[in-house]
A tleap script that builds the chain and sets N, CA, C and O, in Angstrom:
source leaprc.protein.ff14SB
mol = sequence {
  NMET GLY LYS ILE ASN SER TYR PRO ASN ALA
  THR LEU PRO ILE LEU THR ASP LYS LEU ILE
  GLY THR ASN VAL VAL GLY PRO PRO VAL ASP
  ALA THR TYR ASN PHE THR LEU ALA ASP LEU
  LEU ALA LEU PHE GLU ALA ASN PHE ASN GLY
  PRO ALA MET ILE ILE ALA SER VAL PRO VAL
  TYR ALA THR ASN ALA ALA ALA LEU ALA GLY
  GLY LEU VAL ILE GLY GLN LEU TYR ARG ASN
  GLY ASP VAL LEU ASN ILE VAL CHIE
}
set mol.1.N position { -23.057 -7.837 -91.075 }
set mol.1.CA position { -21.883 -7.050 -90.747 }
set mol.1.C position { -20.710 -8.018 -90.565 }
set mol.1.O position { -20.836 -9.037 -89.885 }
set mol.2.N position { -19.577 -7.691 -91.175 }
set mol.2.CA position { -18.398 -8.536 -91.091 }
set mol.2.C position { -17.670 -8.397 -89.764 }
set mol.2.O position { -17.962 -7.508 -88.964 }
set mol.3.N position { -16.734 -9.279 -89.553 }
set mol.3.CA position { -15.888 -9.201 -88.364 }
set mol.3.C position { -15.018 -7.955 -88.443 }
set mol.3.O position { -14.628 -7.530 -89.531 }
set mol.4.N position { -14.717 -7.377 -87.293 }
set mol.4.CA position { -13.985 -6.111 -87.250 }
set mol.4.C position { -12.636 -6.213 -87.949 }
set mol.4.O position { -12.192 -5.248 -88.571 }
set mol.5.N position { -11.979 -7.362 -87.857 }
set mol.5.CA position { -10.658 -7.487 -88.483 }
set mol.5.C position { -10.732 -7.623 -89.996 }
set mol.5.O position { -9.697 -7.658 -90.662 }
set mol.6.N position { -11.944 -7.700 -90.554 }
set mol.6.CA position { -12.072 -7.779 -92.004 }
set mol.6.C position { -12.171 -6.394 -92.651 }
set mol.6.O position { -12.113 -6.278 -93.875 }
set mol.7.N position { -12.320 -5.351 -91.839 }
set mol.7.CA position { -12.391 -3.989 -92.361 }
set mol.7.C position { -10.989 -3.425 -92.513 }
set mol.7.O position { -10.099 -3.761 -91.731 }
set mol.8.N position { -10.778 -2.564 -93.517 }
set mol.8.CA position { -9.444 -1.974 -93.697 }
set mol.8.C position { -9.138 -0.973 -92.586 }
set mol.8.O position { -10.042 -0.356 -92.022 }
set mol.9.N position { -7.852 -0.824 -92.283 }
set mol.9.CA position { -7.411 0.176 -91.310 }
set mol.9.C position { -7.292 1.524 -91.996 }
set mol.9.O position { -6.832 1.615 -93.134 }
set mol.10.N position { -7.712 2.577 -91.292 }
set mol.10.CA position { -7.503 3.934 -91.790 }
set mol.10.C position { -6.038 4.274 -91.587 }
set mol.10.O position { -5.484 4.020 -90.517 }
set mol.11.N position { -5.411 4.841 -92.593 }
set mol.11.CA position { -3.995 5.170 -92.456 }
set mol.11.C position { -3.792 6.319 -91.480 }
set mol.11.O position { -2.831 6.311 -90.711 }
set mol.12.N position { -4.675 7.303 -91.499 }
set mol.12.CA position { -4.594 8.412 -90.565 }
set mol.12.C position { -6.002 8.902 -90.295 }
set mol.12.O position { -6.595 9.579 -91.136 }
set mol.13.N position { -6.555 8.566 -89.116 }
set mol.13.CA position { -7.919 9.022 -88.816 }
set mol.13.C position { -7.996 10.550 -88.814 }
set mol.13.O position { -7.023 11.233 -88.495 }
set mol.14.N position { -9.161 11.069 -89.173 }
set mol.14.CA position { -9.402 12.510 -89.126 }
set mol.14.C position { -10.594 12.768 -88.208 }
set mol.14.O position { -11.378 11.860 -87.933 }
set mol.15.N position { -10.726 14.000 -87.738 }
set mol.15.CA position { -11.727 14.326 -86.723 }
set mol.15.C position { -13.162 14.113 -87.173 }
set mol.15.O position { -14.050 13.989 -86.329 }
set mol.16.N position { -13.418 14.066 -88.478 }
set mol.16.CA position { -14.780 13.843 -88.969 }
set mol.16.C position { -15.095 12.364 -89.176 }
set mol.16.O position { -16.223 12.020 -89.532 }
set mol.17.N position { -14.108 11.477 -88.956 }
set mol.17.CA position { -14.382 10.037 -89.031 }
set mol.17.C position { -15.391 9.657 -87.958 }
set mol.17.O position { -15.451 10.282 -86.899 }
set mol.18.N position { -16.180 8.633 -88.239 }
set mol.18.CA position { -17.230 8.220 -87.310 }
set mol.18.C position { -16.885 6.918 -86.599 }
set mol.18.O position { -16.207 6.047 -87.144 }
set mol.19.N position { -17.370 6.813 -85.370 }
set mol.19.CA position { -17.249 5.620 -84.542 }
set mol.19.C position { -18.654 5.162 -84.182 }
set mol.19.O position { -19.608 5.931 -84.297 }
set mol.20.N position { -18.784 3.925 -83.750 }
set mol.20.CA position { -20.071 3.395 -83.323 }
set mol.20.C position { -20.029 3.201 -81.815 }
set mol.20.O position { -19.038 2.715 -81.271 }
set mol.21.N position { -21.111 3.585 -81.141 }
set mol.21.CA position { -21.170 3.440 -79.692 }
set mol.21.C position { -22.559 3.060 -79.233 }
set mol.21.O position { -23.486 2.931 -80.032 }
set mol.22.N position { -22.685 2.884 -77.930 }
set mol.22.CA position { -23.965 2.541 -77.318 }
set mol.22.C position { -24.298 3.572 -76.260 }
set mol.22.O position { -23.476 3.861 -75.390 }
set mol.23.N position { -25.489 4.127 -76.325 }
set mol.23.CA position { -25.962 5.081 -75.341 }
set mol.23.C position { -26.617 4.291 -74.210 }
set mol.23.O position { -27.783 3.910 -74.317 }
set mol.24.N position { -25.881 4.044 -73.132 }
set mol.24.CA position { -26.362 3.156 -72.075 }
set mol.24.C position { -27.433 3.779 -71.193 }
set mol.24.O position { -28.163 3.059 -70.511 }
set mol.25.N position { -27.541 5.116 -71.193 }
set mol.25.CA position { -28.551 5.745 -70.341 }
set mol.25.C position { -29.801 6.154 -71.110 }
set mol.25.O position { -30.824 6.464 -70.499 }
set mol.26.N position { -29.737 6.159 -72.443 }
set mol.26.CA position { -30.910 6.417 -73.258 }
set mol.26.C position { -31.302 7.876 -73.304 }
set mol.26.O position { -30.493 8.720 -72.921 }
set mol.27.N position { -32.493 8.221 -73.747 }
set mol.27.CA position { -33.451 7.263 -74.293 }
set mol.27.C position { -33.188 6.988 -75.767 }
set mol.27.O position { -32.640 7.863 -76.439 }
set mol.28.N position { -33.529 5.876 -76.289 }
set mol.28.CA position { -33.847 4.653 -75.553 }
set mol.28.C position { -32.575 4.031 -74.978 }
set mol.28.O position { -31.481 4.267 -75.490 }
set mol.29.N position { -32.714 3.261 -73.946 }
set mol.29.CA position { -31.577 2.627 -73.283 }
set mol.29.C position { -30.888 1.667 -74.251 }
set mol.29.O position { -31.542 0.932 -74.991 }
set mol.30.N position { -29.573 1.687 -74.231 }
set mol.30.CA position { -28.727 0.794 -75.033 }
set mol.30.C position { -28.905 0.966 -76.544 }
set mol.30.O position { -28.743 0.010 -77.302 }
set mol.31.N position { -29.234 2.172 -76.972 }
set mol.31.CA position { -29.366 2.437 -78.407 }
set mol.31.C position { -27.982 2.563 -79.029 }
set mol.31.O position { -27.075 3.148 -78.436 }
set mol.32.N position { -27.829 2.015 -80.215 }
set mol.32.CA position { -26.582 2.140 -80.964 }
set mol.32.C position { -26.635 3.441 -81.760 }
set mol.32.O position { -27.662 3.769 -82.355 }
set mol.33.N position { -25.538 4.172 -81.768 }
set mol.33.CA position { -25.474 5.438 -82.488 }
set mol.33.C position { -24.066 5.656 -82.991 }
set mol.33.O position { -23.163 4.883 -82.671 }
set mol.34.N position { -23.867 6.704 -83.780 }
set mol.34.CA position { -22.515 7.022 -84.236 }
set mol.34.C position { -22.133 8.399 -83.733 }
set mol.34.O position { -22.989 9.235 -83.443 }
set mol.35.N position { -20.838 8.617 -83.634 }
set mol.35.CA position { -20.291 9.895 -83.216 }
set mol.35.C position { -18.943 10.062 -83.890 }
set mol.35.O position { -18.361 9.089 -84.369 }
set mol.36.N position { -18.441 11.292 -83.929 }
set mol.36.CA position { -17.177 11.542 -84.605 }
set mol.36.C position { -16.017 11.546 -83.619 }
set mol.36.O position { -16.212 11.620 -82.406 }
set mol.37.N position { -14.814 11.465 -84.161 }
set mol.37.CA position { -13.628 11.586 -83.321 }
set mol.37.C position { -13.587 12.968 -82.669 }
set mol.37.O position { -13.099 13.102 -81.547 }
set mol.38.N position { -14.091 13.997 -83.353 }
set mol.38.CA position { -14.153 15.336 -82.775 }
set mol.38.C position { -15.068 15.351 -81.547 }
set mol.38.O position { -14.766 16.020 -80.559 }
set mol.39.N position { -16.186 14.616 -81.605 }
set mol.39.CA position { -17.075 14.512 -80.446 }
set mol.39.C position { -16.343 13.874 -79.264 }
set mol.39.O position { -16.474 14.325 -78.126 }
set mol.40.N position { -15.578 12.832 -79.543 }
set mol.40.CA position { -14.821 12.152 -78.498 }
set mol.40.C position { -13.750 13.072 -77.920 }
set mol.40.O position { -13.551 13.103 -76.705 }
set mol.41.N position { -13.069 13.809 -78.767 }
set mol.41.CA position { -12.065 14.758 -78.309 }
set mol.41.C position { -12.697 15.820 -77.410 }
set mol.41.O position { -12.136 16.157 -76.367 }
set mol.42.N position { -13.856 16.351 -77.802 }
set mol.42.CA position { -14.539 17.355 -76.992 }
set mol.42.C position { -14.924 16.789 -75.625 }
set mol.42.O position { -14.830 17.485 -74.614 }
set mol.43.N position { -15.357 15.530 -75.595 }
set mol.43.CA position { -15.689 14.875 -74.332 }
set mol.43.C position { -14.469 14.792 -73.423 }
set mol.43.O position { -14.557 15.103 -72.235 }
set mol.44.N position { -13.331 14.375 -73.973 }
set mol.44.CA position { -12.100 14.289 -73.188 }
set mol.44.C position { -11.659 15.657 -72.695 }
set mol.44.O position { -11.284 15.809 -71.532 }
set mol.45.N position { -11.702 16.653 -73.572 }
set mol.45.CA position { -11.267 17.994 -73.186 }
set mol.45.C position { -12.132 18.566 -72.073 }
set mol.45.O position { -11.627 19.251 -71.183 }
set mol.46.N position { -13.429 18.291 -72.117 }
set mol.46.CA position { -14.346 18.824 -71.115 }
set mol.46.C position { -14.251 18.099 -69.777 }
set mol.46.O position { -14.642 18.645 -68.745 }
set mol.47.N position { -13.735 16.876 -69.790 }
set mol.47.CA position { -13.755 16.071 -68.572 }
set mol.47.C position { -12.394 15.720 -68.010 }
set mol.47.O position { -12.317 15.084 -66.958 }
set mol.48.N position { -11.318 16.112 -68.675 }
set mol.48.CA position { -9.983 15.833 -68.158 }
set mol.48.C position { -9.520 17.029 -67.348 }
set mol.48.O position { -9.230 18.091 -67.899 }
set mol.49.N position { -9.453 16.851 -66.045 }
set mol.49.CA position { -9.094 17.948 -65.160 }
set mol.49.C position { -7.812 17.654 -64.398 }
set mol.49.O position { -7.596 18.187 -63.309 }
set mol.50.N position { -6.970 16.818 -64.961 }
set mol.50.CA position { -5.737 16.453 -64.281 }
set mol.50.C position { -4.741 17.595 -64.250 }
set mol.50.O position { -4.820 18.525 -65.053 }
set mol.51.N position { -3.810 17.520 -63.326 }
set mol.51.CA position { -2.779 18.553 -63.258 }
set mol.51.C position { -1.835 18.450 -64.447 }
set mol.51.O position { -1.770 17.417 -65.113 }
set mol.52.N position { -1.114 19.515 -64.704 }
set mol.52.CA position { -0.127 19.509 -65.780 }
set mol.52.C position { 0.947 18.471 -65.471 }
set mol.52.O position { 1.343 18.300 -64.319 }
set mol.53.N position { 1.404 17.796 -66.487 }
set mol.53.CA position { 2.439 16.791 -66.322 }
set mol.53.C position { 3.798 17.439 -66.565 }
set mol.53.O position { 4.005 18.127 -67.564 }
set mol.54.N position { 4.710 17.208 -65.642 }
set mol.54.CA position { 6.064 17.736 -65.791 }
set mol.54.C position { 7.002 16.552 -65.953 }
set mol.54.O position { 7.038 15.654 -65.113 }
set mol.55.N position { 7.753 16.562 -67.032 }
set mol.55.CA position { 8.719 15.503 -67.305 }
set mol.55.C position { 10.102 16.124 -67.226 }
set mol.55.O position { 10.430 17.017 -68.007 }
set mol.56.N position { 10.908 15.660 -66.295 }
set mol.56.CA position { 12.242 16.220 -66.108 }
set mol.56.C position { 13.296 15.127 -66.298 }
set mol.56.O position { 13.002 13.936 -66.201 }
set mol.57.N position { 14.491 15.546 -66.564 }
set mol.57.CA position { 15.640 14.642 -66.675 }
set mol.57.C position { 15.446 13.554 -67.720 }
set mol.57.O position { 15.698 12.380 -67.449 }
set mol.58.N position { 15.003 13.932 -68.902 }
set mol.58.CA position { 14.827 12.971 -69.992 }
set mol.58.C position { 16.140 12.903 -70.765 }
set mol.58.O position { 16.631 13.929 -71.236 }
set mol.59.N position { 16.721 11.695 -70.903 }
set mol.59.CA position { 17.993 11.588 -71.616 }
set mol.59.C position { 17.837 11.900 -73.104 }
set mol.59.O position { 16.750 11.771 -73.667 }
set mol.60.N position { 18.926 12.307 -73.719 }
set mol.60.CA position { 18.931 12.680 -75.135 }
set mol.60.C position { 19.619 11.590 -75.943 }
set mol.60.O position { 20.735 11.183 -75.623 }
set mol.61.N position { 18.949 11.116 -76.994 }
set mol.61.CA position { 19.506 10.143 -77.933 }
set mol.61.C position { 19.062 10.529 -79.337 }
set mol.61.O position { 17.976 11.081 -79.515 }
set mol.62.N position { 19.876 10.247 -80.318 }
set mol.62.CA position { 19.563 10.613 -81.698 }
set mol.62.C position { 18.500 9.713 -82.315 }
set mol.62.O position { 17.713 10.155 -83.153 }
set mol.63.N position { 18.480 8.451 -81.899 }
set mol.63.CA position { 17.555 7.483 -82.502 }
set mol.63.C position { 17.081 6.495 -81.446 }
set mol.63.O position { 17.614 6.440 -80.338 }
set mol.64.N position { 16.072 5.718 -81.813 }
set mol.64.CA position { 15.587 4.655 -80.934 }
set mol.64.C position { 16.693 3.624 -80.694 }
set mol.64.O position { 16.863 3.140 -79.576 }
set mol.65.N position { 17.438 3.294 -81.742 }
set mol.65.CA position { 18.537 2.324 -81.600 }
set mol.65.C position { 19.593 2.837 -80.625 }
set mol.65.O position { 20.126 2.073 -79.820 }
set mol.66.N position { 19.889 4.122 -80.701 }
set mol.66.CA position { 20.878 4.706 -79.788 }
set mol.66.C position { 20.374 4.671 -78.353 }
set mol.66.O position { 21.150 4.434 -77.427 }
set mol.67.N position { 19.078 4.904 -78.162 }
set mol.67.CA position { 18.504 4.850 -76.818 }
set mol.67.C position { 18.601 3.432 -76.253 }
set mol.67.O position { 18.946 3.249 -75.086 }
set mol.68.N position { 18.297 2.435 -77.079 }
set mol.68.CA position { 18.423 1.041 -76.641 }
set mol.68.C position { 19.878 0.706 -76.311 }
set mol.68.O position { 20.161 0.074 -75.294 }
set mol.69.N position { 20.792 1.132 -77.174 }
set mol.69.CA position { 22.216 0.878 -76.946 }
set mol.69.C position { 22.707 1.604 -75.698 }
set mol.69.O position { 23.654 1.157 -75.051 }
set mol.70.N position { 22.067 2.720 -75.359 }
set mol.70.CA position { 22.441 3.489 -74.183 }
set mol.70.C position { 21.867 2.946 -72.894 }
set mol.70.O position { 22.117 3.496 -71.822 }
set mol.71.N position { 21.098 1.870 -72.984 }
set mol.71.CA position { 20.593 1.223 -71.779 }
set mol.71.C position { 19.121 1.431 -71.483 }
set mol.71.O position { 18.606 0.879 -70.510 }
set mol.72.N position { 18.426 2.219 -72.305 }
set mol.72.CA position { 16.992 2.376 -72.082 }
set mol.72.C position { 16.260 1.126 -72.538 }
set mol.72.O position { 16.757 0.371 -73.374 }
set mol.73.N position { 15.073 0.915 -71.981 }
set mol.73.CA position { 14.270 -0.249 -72.349 }
set mol.73.C position { 12.945 0.232 -72.934 }
set mol.73.O position { 12.574 1.397 -72.791 }
set mol.74.N position { 12.246 -0.677 -73.589 }
set mol.74.CA position { 10.969 -0.359 -74.228 }
set mol.74.C position { 10.031 0.301 -73.219 }
set mol.74.O position { 9.848 -0.179 -72.100 }
set mol.75.N position { 9.444 1.417 -73.652 }
set mol.75.CA position { 8.503 2.142 -72.816 }
set mol.75.C position { 9.095 3.361 -72.122 }
set mol.75.O position { 8.349 4.220 -71.651 }
set mol.76.N position { 10.429 3.455 -72.049 }
set mol.76.CA position { 11.049 4.605 -71.418 }
set mol.76.C position { 11.098 5.787 -72.381 }
set mol.76.O position { 11.056 5.620 -73.600 }
set mol.77.N position { 11.189 6.976 -71.811 }
set mol.77.CA position { 11.223 8.199 -72.604 }
set mol.77.C position { 12.651 8.640 -72.887 }
set mol.77.O position { 13.553 8.445 -72.072 }
set mol.78.N position { 12.837 9.238 -74.060 }
set mol.78.CA position { 14.073 9.944 -74.388 }
set mol.78.C position { 13.685 11.085 -75.309 }
set mol.78.O position { 12.566 11.127 -75.819 }
set mol.79.N position { 14.604 12.005 -75.521 }
set mol.79.CA position { 14.293 13.088 -76.441 }
set mol.79.C position { 15.386 13.227 -77.477 }
set mol.79.O position { 16.545 12.874 -77.261 }
set mol.80.N position { 14.968 13.754 -78.606 }
set mol.80.CA position { 15.867 14.063 -79.709 }
set mol.80.C position { 15.612 15.537 -80.006 }
set mol.80.O position { 14.686 15.878 -80.742 }
set mol.81.N position { 16.433 16.397 -79.434 }
set mol.81.CA position { 16.153 17.830 -79.536 }
set mol.81.C position { 14.924 18.157 -78.736 }
set mol.81.O position { 14.856 17.855 -77.544 }
set mol.82.N position { 13.938 18.778 -79.382 }
set mol.82.CA position { 12.684 19.142 -78.711 }
set mol.82.C position { 11.588 18.090 -78.851 }
set mol.82.O position { 10.460 18.306 -78.407 }
set mol.83.N position { 11.909 16.962 -79.461 }
set mol.83.CA position { 10.917 15.926 -79.702 }
set mol.83.C position { 11.022 14.853 -78.630 }
set mol.83.O position { 12.089 14.273 -78.429 }
set mol.84.N position { 9.905 14.585 -77.936 }
set mol.84.CA position { 9.853 13.540 -76.918 }
set mol.84.C position { 9.516 12.212 -77.602 }
set mol.84.O position { 8.586 12.145 -78.405 }
set mol.85.N position { 10.276 11.154 -77.281 }
set mol.85.CA position { 10.107 9.845 -77.903 }
set mol.85.C position { 9.919 8.774 -76.843 }
set mol.85.O position { 10.294 8.959 -75.685 }
set mol.86.N position { 9.341 7.664 -77.244 }
set mol.86.CA position { 9.196 6.495 -76.382 }
set mol.86.C position { 9.976 5.366 -77.030 }
set mol.86.O position { 9.808 5.093 -78.219 }
set mol.87.N position { 10.825 4.714 -76.257 }
set mol.87.CA position { 11.612 3.599 -76.778 }
set mol.87.C position { 10.652 2.482 -77.185 }
set mol.87.O position { 9.746 2.113 -76.438 }
set mol.88.N position { 10.878 1.953 -78.401 }
set mol.88.CA position { 10.033 0.852 -78.921 }
set mol.88.C position { 10.870 -0.269 -79.480 }
set mol.88.O position { 10.328 -1.267 -79.956 }
savepdb mol mol.pdb
quit
């Protein structure tokens, strides 16, 4: 098996793509297996019980460059209409 960085990147993963994992509780213990992105999504959906996130007072900018020029820094949120963006 080659090094992970020698494999090509998927341009856009899909829910039927497979990942490799380890079943630490078994049986058998520490067995390697594969699962899909859909399986991972179902796991997150079933186990994420956090409260709804409310984001208020998000500044409006037309572009990332405008947000930077307006004083925002990398990692801050801004919106362009109804689209929420992160400064990069």
